[in-house]
N, C-alpha and C positions, 0 to 999 in steps of 0.2 A: 401522333404524339409519341414521345419517348416513354420508356417504361415507367419512369418516376413522375411523369406528368399526365398520367391517365385520369380520366374522369371517374374511374372506379376506385380512386384512392380513398382511404378511410376519412370519414367526415371529421373536420377539425373540432376540437373541444377547446374550452377556455384555457386548458393547460398548454395549448399550443403557443399562447402568448408568452409563456415563460422562455421560449426559445429566442425572444427578442433581447434577453438579458445581456448577451455580448455587445449589443449595440447601445445599451443603456449604461453599461459598466463604466465607460470613460468619463461619465458626468456625475460622479458621486457627490461632488461639492454642490452642484446645482440641485440635485435631489435632496441633499441635506437642508439647503436653504428653503426649498419648496416645502419640505416636511415641517420645518419649524414654523413657517408662515401658516401651513395647514393646521397645525396643532393650536396655534394662537387664535386663528379664526374660529375653529370649532369650539375652543374654550370660551371665547367671547359670545358665540351664539348660545351656548348652553347656560351662560350667566344671565342672559336677558330674562328668561322666565323667573329665575330666582330674584332678580332685581324688581320685577313686577310684583312678586309676592310681598317683598319687603315694603314696596311703595304702597300697596293696597292695605296690608295689615298694620304696618307700623306708621306709614306716612299719613294715609287718610284716616286710619283709626286714631292715631295720636292727635292729628289735627282736629278731628271731631271732638275728642275728649277735651283738648285745650280750649276749643271754641265754646264748649258747654261750660267750662270753668271761667270763661271770660278772659283767657290769656291772650296778650298781644303777640306772643311768639308762635302763634298757631301755624304760620306759613313756613317756619324754619325747617321743619321735618320734610315738608313737600319739596322745598327748594333743594335740600341736600340729596334726596333720592332721585330727583330729575337730573341734577348735575351728574350723579353717579351713572345713571342710565345713559346719558349722552356720552360720558367717557367710555363706557363699554361700546357704544356705537362707533366711536372714533377708532378704537382699537380694532374692531371688526372690519371697518372700512380699509384701514391701512394693511392689515394682514391679508384680507381678501385680494386687494390689488397686487400685493407682493406675490401671493400664490398664483394668481392668474398670469402675471408676467413670467415667472419662472417656469411654470408648466408649459406655457405657450412657446417659450424659447426652447425647451426640451423637445416639444413636439416637432418644431421646425427643424431643429438640429439633427435629431435621430432620423427623421424622414429623409433628410438630405443625405445622411450617411448610408441609409439603406439603399436609396436610389443609386448612389455612386457605387456601392458594393455590388449590387445586382448587375448594373450595366458593365462595370469593370470585369465581372465574372463572365458575363455573356460574350463580350467581345474576345475573350480568350478561348472560346470554344472552337472546336474544329468544324470544318464544313459538314461533317456527319450530323452534328447537332442541328444545323440549319436545313438539312434535308428533311428532317422530321418535325420541325417546330416552326409554326407560322410567326413571322415577325410581328404581325398585328397583335397576336396574343401576348408576346413579350412586352410590347408597348403598353398594352392594357394593364399588365401587372406592374409596370414601372410607374404608371400614372394613377389609375383608379385604385388599385390595391394599396399603394403607398399612401394615398390620400386617406383611406380608411384607417390605416395605422397611425397617421398623423393625428386624426381625430381622437383615437384612443390614448396615445401617449400625451398629446397636448391638452386633452380635456377629460376624457372618460376616466383615466386612472386617478386623476386628481379628484374628480367628482365622486368616484367610488370610495376612495379613502375618506374624503370629507364626510360623505353620508354614512359610511360605516362608523366613523367616530361619533357622528351625531346620533346614530341609532343606538350605539352602545351607551354613550353618555346619557342620552335621553331615557333609555330604559332604566339605567341606574337611578336617575333622578326621579323617575316615576315611582320606583319602589321606595325611595326615600320619602316621597310625598305621601303615598298610600299603598301599603303592601296589598290590601284586599283588592282594590281596583286594578292594580298593576298585574296581579296574578290572573285576574279574569281576562284582561286585555292580551296578556302573553299567550294564554291558551287559545284564544280566538285567532291571534296572528299566526300561530303555528298551524292551525287548521286551514288557513287560507293560503299559506305560502306553498304548500305541496302542489296543488293544481297549477299554480303559477310556474313553478319550476318545470313540471312535466310539459306544459304548453311551450315553454321556452325552447325545448329541444326541436320542436317543429320550426320555430323561427330560425334556429341555427342552420337547419338543413336548407330551408328556402333561401337563406342569405348566401350560401355557397352556390346554389343553383343560379341565383340572380347574377352573381359575379361571372359565372361561366357564360351565361347568355350575353352579357356585355362584352366579354372577351371575343365571343364569336362574331358579334357585329363589328367590332374594331378590326379583327383580322380580315373580314370580308371587305370592309371599306379600304383598308390599306392595300389589299391585293388589286382591287379594281382601279383605285386612283393611280397606282403605278403602271397600269396597263391601259390608260385612257385612249392613246392613239389606236390601239387594236379594238377597243370597245366601240369607238366612234367609227372606225373603218368598216366594222361589221354591223353598224347601226343598232347596237345592243344597249343604247343608253336607257331606254324605257325598261327593258328587261332587267338590267342591273339595278336600276332604281327600285323596281318591284322586289327583287331579291333582297336588297338591303332593307327595304321597308318591311318585308316579312321577318327578317332577322331582328329588326328593331321592335316590331310588334311582339315577337316571342320574348325578347328581353323585358318589354313593358308588362306583358302578362305575368311573367315570373316575378317581376318587381312588385306588381300589384298583389300577388298572393302573399309575398313577404310583408307588404305594408298592411294588408288586412289582418294577417296573423299578429303583427306587432300591435295594431290598433286594438284588437281583441284582448291581447295580453295586457296592454296598458289599462283598458277599461275594466277588465276583471280585477286587476291589482287595486285600482283606485276604489272601486265599488266595495270589494270585500274588506279592504283595510279600513276605509273610512266608515263602513257600516259597523265594523267591530268597535271602532273608537267612539262613534256616536252612541252606541248602546252603553258603553262603559261610562260615558259622560252623563247619560241619563241617570245612571245609578249614582254618580257623584253629585248631581243636582239634588237628588233626594237626601243624600248624606248631609249636605249643607242645610237643607230645610230642617232636618232632624237634629242639627247642632253637632254632628260628628266630624265636620270639617269646617274650616273658616273659608270665607270668600277668597282670601289670598291663596290658600292652598288649592282650592278648586281652579282658580285662574292659572296658578303655576302648573297644575296637572294638565289643564287644557292646552297650554302652550307646549309643554313637553310632549304631550300626545300628538300635537300637530307636527312638532319637529320629527318625532319617530315616524309618523305616517308619511310626511314629506320625504324623509330619508328612504323609506321603503319604495315609494313611488319612483324616486330618482334612481335608486339602485336597479329597479326593473328596467328603466330606460337604458342605463349604463350597460346592463347585462346584454340587452339587445344589440347595442353598438359593439360591445366587446365580442359577441358571437360573430358578427359580420367581420370584424377585424381578425378574428381567429382564422376564419376561412381565407382572408386575404394573406395573412401571415403564412399559412400553409402553402399557398400558391407561390409566394416569393421564396420560401425555403426550398420548394421543389427546384426552382431555378438555381439557387445557390448550391444545391446538392448535386447538380450535374457536374460530371467530371470528364474533361476532354481526354480521349484515348491518346491524343498526341501531346506529349509533354517533353520539356527539356530534361536531359539526364541530370541526376543529382550532382555529378562531377563531370561537366562537359569537357571535351577535348578541344584544343585550339586548332584553327586552320593553319597550315604552313604559311609563311610569308608569301604574299601575292607575287606570282610570276609575271614577268613582263608580257607574256604571250597569252595570259588568261588562265582558266582553270581546267584541269583534266577531270573527266567524268567517266564513270563506269557503272553499268547496270549488269548484274549477274543473276541469271535465272529467275527473273521477276515473275511472280504470279499474283494477281490482284483481282478482287471483285468488290464492288461497292457494298457497304453494309446494308443498304436498302435493297440490294439485288444480289443476295448471296448465291443464288443458283446460276448467275449469268457472269462468267469470267470476262473481265474487261481487258486484262493482259495475261498472256500465257507463255511461260518459258522464254521470256524476252531477255536477251543478252546483247550488249553493245558496248564498245569501248570508244570513247571520243577523246582525241588528243587536245591538249591545251592549244588554243588559238584556232582550232578547226571550226569551219562553218558547215553545219550539217542540216540538210533540209529533210523534213518528215512529211511524206505525202501518203495519201490513201483515201478511200471512200469514207463518208461519214459513218461514225461508229466504229472506226478501226482501232481507236484507243490513243489517238495523238494527243488530245487535250488531257486525257487521263495520265499520260506519261509526264506532262508538265506538272500536274497536281502532285504526283509522287515526288518529283524533284524538289518541289517547294515544301514537301512533307505536310501537305494538307491531309494526306492519308499515309499510312504505312502499308507496304505490301504484306500479304499473308505469308509469302515465301520469297526469299532472295535478298540481295544486298545491293545498295546504292552507295557509291563512294564519290566524294568530291576531293580532289587532290589527295587521294589515297585514304581519306578519313570517312568511316561509316557515318552517313548523315544523321543517323539516330544517336550518335555520340556527340553531336554538335548542339550547342545552344540554339534554340529556334531562331532567335534574332540574329545570331551570327550567320546561320545558314541562309536565311532569307535576305540578310543584308548583302550577301555575296551574289544574289541573283536579281536581275532586272527583268521585268515582264511587261509585254504589251499584250493585253488579253484581247480575245475576239469581241467580247462585249465590253466596250469602253465605259468606264465609270467616271463621270464628271461630278464633282461635289458642288454644293450651293455656295460657291466662293467666287472670287475674281480669278482672272486668268493667271496672274502671278502666283497666287497661293495654290491653284490647281497643279501647276507645274512643280512648284516647290514641295509638293507632297512627296516627290521622289527623294528629296533630301532636305529635311526640315531646317538645317543650318545653312543652306545655300544662300549666297548673296543675290541681290537683284541682277547683277551683271552675269552671274553664272546661270540664272534662270533664263535670261534673254539669250545667252549663248546657246543653251540647250534648245530653245525655241527656234533659233536660226538653223541649227543642225537638222531639226525635224521639219523644216519648211513651214513653220507655224508663225514666225515673226511677222510676216507681211500681213496676214489677215488679222492678227491680234492688234497690230498698230492701227488698223482701220476701224476697230471697234470704237464706240462712242468715247470711252475713257481709256482706251489702250489696254495696257496690262492690268489696270485697276477696274476693268469692266466686269460686272457681275454676270456670270454665265447662265444663271437660272438653275432651277432644280433639275438634276440629271443632265445639265447642259442643253436645255431645250432651245436656247438661243443660238446654238451652233448647228451647222450641218453635220452629217455623219462623218464626212472626211475631215472636217475641222476638229471634231472630237477625237478622231483617231490620231491626228497630229499632236494634239495636247498630250495624249497618252504616251506617244512616242517620245516627246520632249521630256516627260516625267521620268521615263526609263533611262534616257540618255543622261539626265542630270544625276541620277544615282551612280552612274559610272561603275557598274559591277563587272567582275571578271567573267560572269556567265550571263548571257543575254538570251531570253526566251521570247520569240516573236510568234504569237498565235494569230495568224491571219492579219498581220500588222498593216497590210495595205489593202485589205478587202473592201474598205468603204471609200476608197479614193478614186477620183476620176483619173483619166489617163495622164493629164499634165501633173496633177499632184502626186500620182504614183511615181512618175519619173523623178520628181524632185525628192520625194521621200526615199526612193530606192537608192539614189546616189548618196543621200545623207546616211542611210543605214549602212551602206557599204563602207563609208568612212568610219562609222561608229563601230563596225565589226572588227576593225583593225585592233590587234593586240588584245583580243578577248575571244572567248569561246561562245559560239552562237548556235542556237537551235531554232530553226525556222519551220513553222507549220504553214502550209499554203495549199489551197485547192487550185489556185491559178499557177500552173506549172511554169509560166513564163518568168515568174519572180524567183524561182529556185534553180534556174539552169546554171548559174555561175557558182553554185555551192561546191565545196570541196568533195562532198559526198551526199548522196540522197538515200534515205531509208524509206522503203515502201512497206506500209503496214496494212494488214487485213485481218480482221477478227482477232485483234489483240496480239498479233505476231508480226515479226519482221520477215517478210516473204522475199524481198529483193533488196540489194544494196549495190551502189556503184555511182558513177557519174551519169549525167543526162545522156550522153552519147552511148555509154555502155548499156544503160537500161533500155534505151530505145532499140539497140541492136539485139538485146535478149528476146524481145518480142513478148514480154510477159504483161503483168498488170499495169506497170508504169507505161509501157508502150501503148496499151489500150487507152489509158487515160489521156496520154499525150495526143494520140491520134484523134480522140473525140474532141478535145479542146481546140487543137490547132486547126482541125477541119472546119470549126465554126467561126474562126477569126478571119 
């Protein structure tokens, strides 16, 4: 994991939730409306016990007095107070529904914004980030963690505010009703809250651990599902199922520790709080018997005490959820805090107008090692000048630095030393989209998206017309097999292109690069997955596509690079030989050895 995403980071506290304010700020109007509905609902709830007291003391008492006097209007007081009580219930119902709607909308909206922000930030990271971060963990944070935040924003914050208002209002009304009993109950509540708060810290720690275990299981599942052919080829299905089962069981055990802790916290809160309230109500009952309180006052006190107790119980539940969300928020903020070392300059330079013959490229004294392997140089003192329109082949044994060179040209990484220029402009002074827009690449590991053939090729240039896509497919010798698919260009190719052969996927990738029509074309083993007939077709198409553009070709199969203008031979991150095929064979060096080995086997 990266430095800011370690498991040894400080545990999240509830204060972490304050860092969500930038996501909440754009919706002040909705918060205001929800707050108004919340205040009205809390006020209506607090009015109910007072209405009951009036009904008992004035309604029933007045009705009893009138009945004893023989008055026919004895029911008028009761009717009035029941109508008033129903009116309070109507206000409560409308305000509660409005509050629920507004806070639910806010929860969904803020969660969607957070997911978009985190995903948009992650896709802007350099490959260095993905060297050290598992995609399964990122996906867990985008789904599980944001769901917890949704619960807090959409429910828990509202519940916390509502119950805080009810607690404060209930306590005020308790003192209004009976100062003596309220003082006793307040002291008892303070005595029981302290152990609840202390125990809540353990719940918070277990909540973070639980989320980490879920992320581990998600990361493992994503890794294995993306490598199923290899898993099945080595008959490791049962082994991987057991590994995932062990990971799930670990997550389950951690979750059960959290659940047990929260259950104990809830039980302790309810028992301690209600025990205190029952004791005080016992004192109140004696006060009524002794004539120091009316029945209505005791009823009002009981209802307010129930409201206060219910608010405390609900707050303990909300605090548990908030602590889980605090951990989730911390994990998401870790992702948002990541900063890619590869950035566009504040004031990028423009590229010169495109020349008819392609782009000129220069690499001067390049030294580079991958951040994850600082002690192992990938390129050392590499310098080369490539003319506009030149086709240059790069050959060498595996690990020589060929693909690394392409990654530096695309500025996936910056060299520790040296300078790379495109048409005379330092590529670090170019906007990243301008730089990469001038480069087309056919990678060694072809990526096919879960889309149809038309959209997979159109990935090379999003605004290309269908005719342009088809023309690119024809140039890449892909048109014929695409036409034979069940729905032609509209055929879904499956996840990672599982419905295509390796050669067909390669030709889709070539068509995508040709559609982009860049001045600089990078071919990384572009024909490695093709059979002899397809290679012949694609090779002729690539030769036509190389016209009027600069092309760099990586190939292990030397037969595909013999017609290059120049061949660079790399070994251990250095250029050790350069020349044409004939010149290099005549030199009798590394290239000659590779050529002799390959051609003797054909």
